[in-house]
N, C-alpha and C positions, 0 to 999 in steps of 0.2 A: 769542374774542368773547363778548359778553353774550347773554342770552336775546333772540331776535329774533322779531318778529311779521311774518307774511306774510298780509296780508288777502286773503280771497277765494280761497285755495288749499286744496286738500284733500290730506291725507296718508292714503291708504287702505292697509290692511294688505297688499294684494296688489301694491301699486305700490312697487317698491324705490326708495330714495333713492340719489343718486350721492355717493360719498365719494372725492373726489380721483382723479386719474389714470384717470377713466372707469370705475372699478370699481363694479359694481352689487351691493348687498347686500340681503338680505331682513331683515325685522325679526326680532329675537331674541325679543322679548316684545310682546304686544299686550294692551291693557287698556281696558275700558270703565268709566268712572266717572261716577256721578251725584252732583252736589253739591246737596244741599238744606240746609235750615236745621239739621237734626240733625247732618249731616256737618260743616257749618261750625262748629257749636258744639263738636263733638269735636275738630276741628283747632285751634280757638282756645284751648281749654283746654290742649292739648298745647304750643302755641307761646308761651303766656305764660311769661316767664322764671321759673325756680324761686324766685329771690330775691324776686320780687314777691309770689308766693304765700306764701312764708315770712314776709316782712315784714308782710303783711296779717294773718296769724294771730298773729304776735308782738304787733302793735298791739292786736288784739282782746283778747288775753290780758292785756296791761298795763292796758287799759281796765277789764276785769273786776276786776283787783286794786285799781286806783284806786277803783272804785266801792265795793268792800268796805271800803277804808280810810275813805272818806267816810261810809258808813253807820255804821261803828264810831265815828268821831269824833262823829257826831250823837248816838249812843246815850250816849257818855261825857260830852259837853258840853251836850247839849240845845240846841245852837246851830243854829237853823233854816237858817243860811247853808250848812252842810254838807249838809243835806237838799236845798236848792235846787240846789247844785252837783252832787249825786248825780243828781237828776232831769234836769238838763241833760246830764250824761254819758250817761245812759240814752237820751235822745233822740238824741244825736250817734251813739252806737254803733248804735242801732236804725236810723237813717237810713243809716249806712255799710253795715250788714249788708243792708238792703233793696236798696241800690244794687249791692252785690256779687252778690246773688242774682238781681235782676231786670234789671240793666243789660245783661248779655250777651244775654238773651232779647229785650229790647226792640231792641237793635241788629240782631239776627238777623231780627226781624220787618220792620224797615226794609229790610234787605238783600233779603229775600224779596219785598217789595212792589216794590222797584226792579227785580229780575229779572222779576217778573210784568209790569211796565209796559214793560220793554225788549224782552223775548223772548216774552211771552205764556205763560210757564210758571213754576211754583214752584221749578224746579230747572234746573241747567245739566248738559248731557250732553257728556262729554269722551271722546275716543278718543285713546289714546296708543300710539305705536309706539316701541320702543326698539331702536336699531340698534347696531352695534359701537362707533361713535364719537359718535353723536348720538341725541337723542330728538326726536320731533315730536308735539305735543299739539294736537288739533283740537277746537274748540268746535263741536259739531254744530249749534247753533242758527243760526250764521251762516257757518260754514266757515272762520273765522279760525284760523290755525295759529301756534303758538308753537314755536320750535325752539331747541335749545341743545346745545352740546358738553358732554360730561361734565366737562371741566375747569372749567366755570362752576358746576357743582353743588357747593356747599360743605358740605352737611350732609344727612344722612338721619335722619329721625325716624319713629317708628312709634307708631301708636295701635292700638286694638282692631281697627279696620276699615280703616285707611289706612297707606300709606307717604307721607311728606311729604318732597319734595325741595326744598331751598333753593337758589335761583338769584337772585342780586342782592339788593338791600336788602329789599324787601318782596314778592318774587316767590316763590311756592311752587307746585310742581306737586303735585296731589292724585292719588294712585294707589290705587284701591280694591282691597283684597286679594281680594275675592270676584269681581272683574271680569276676571280673566285669561282671555283667549280663546286665548292662545298663551303657553306657559310656566306656571310655578307661582310662588306667592309666595316659597317657600324658594329656588328657583333665582334669582329676581329679586334677593332680598336679597344673595346672594353676588355676583351679577353687578354690581349697582350699587355695592356696598361696595368692590369692586376698582377702580372707575372714577372715583368722585367725587373732585373736586379735583386730579386727575392730569392 
């Protein structure tokens, strides 16, 4: 199955989930995660495809080389058209660089404003329990629970502060490395690596 949402239910660390044939299991790991604008930014940098980052810097490098060629052409020919083209290129590269640096922060500010208006907070507070076969992540602000079997988790990524678990097209579970109340990040890394996609 896919990641499922159960509105209005709570997954508490002391309450075991049922896993087939009536067997009751305790969570192996419990983690509290706070998602604020800084954590969102850290995750978004990690989730941007590497080729997009590489392509951005290659285009920037080519633009600088092209700018140098235009300035050299102007010096050699004194043709003001080369200077005008060089100035236009400077404006385009400057605008692209500005968007590259400011765009993500602007989007995060909008995300934070949306969270503030929806939940009355600048951050989301998640509690995640990892069982032998499934995980359950509760949004503390409204009690909504997302749960998934590990076979639906297709990828594990790590940042400085987070484990990011990919489930579905745009669904990511955020797990704060400093938020473990049961288990450790190193134990979790081994545990989840054995189970994802299987």
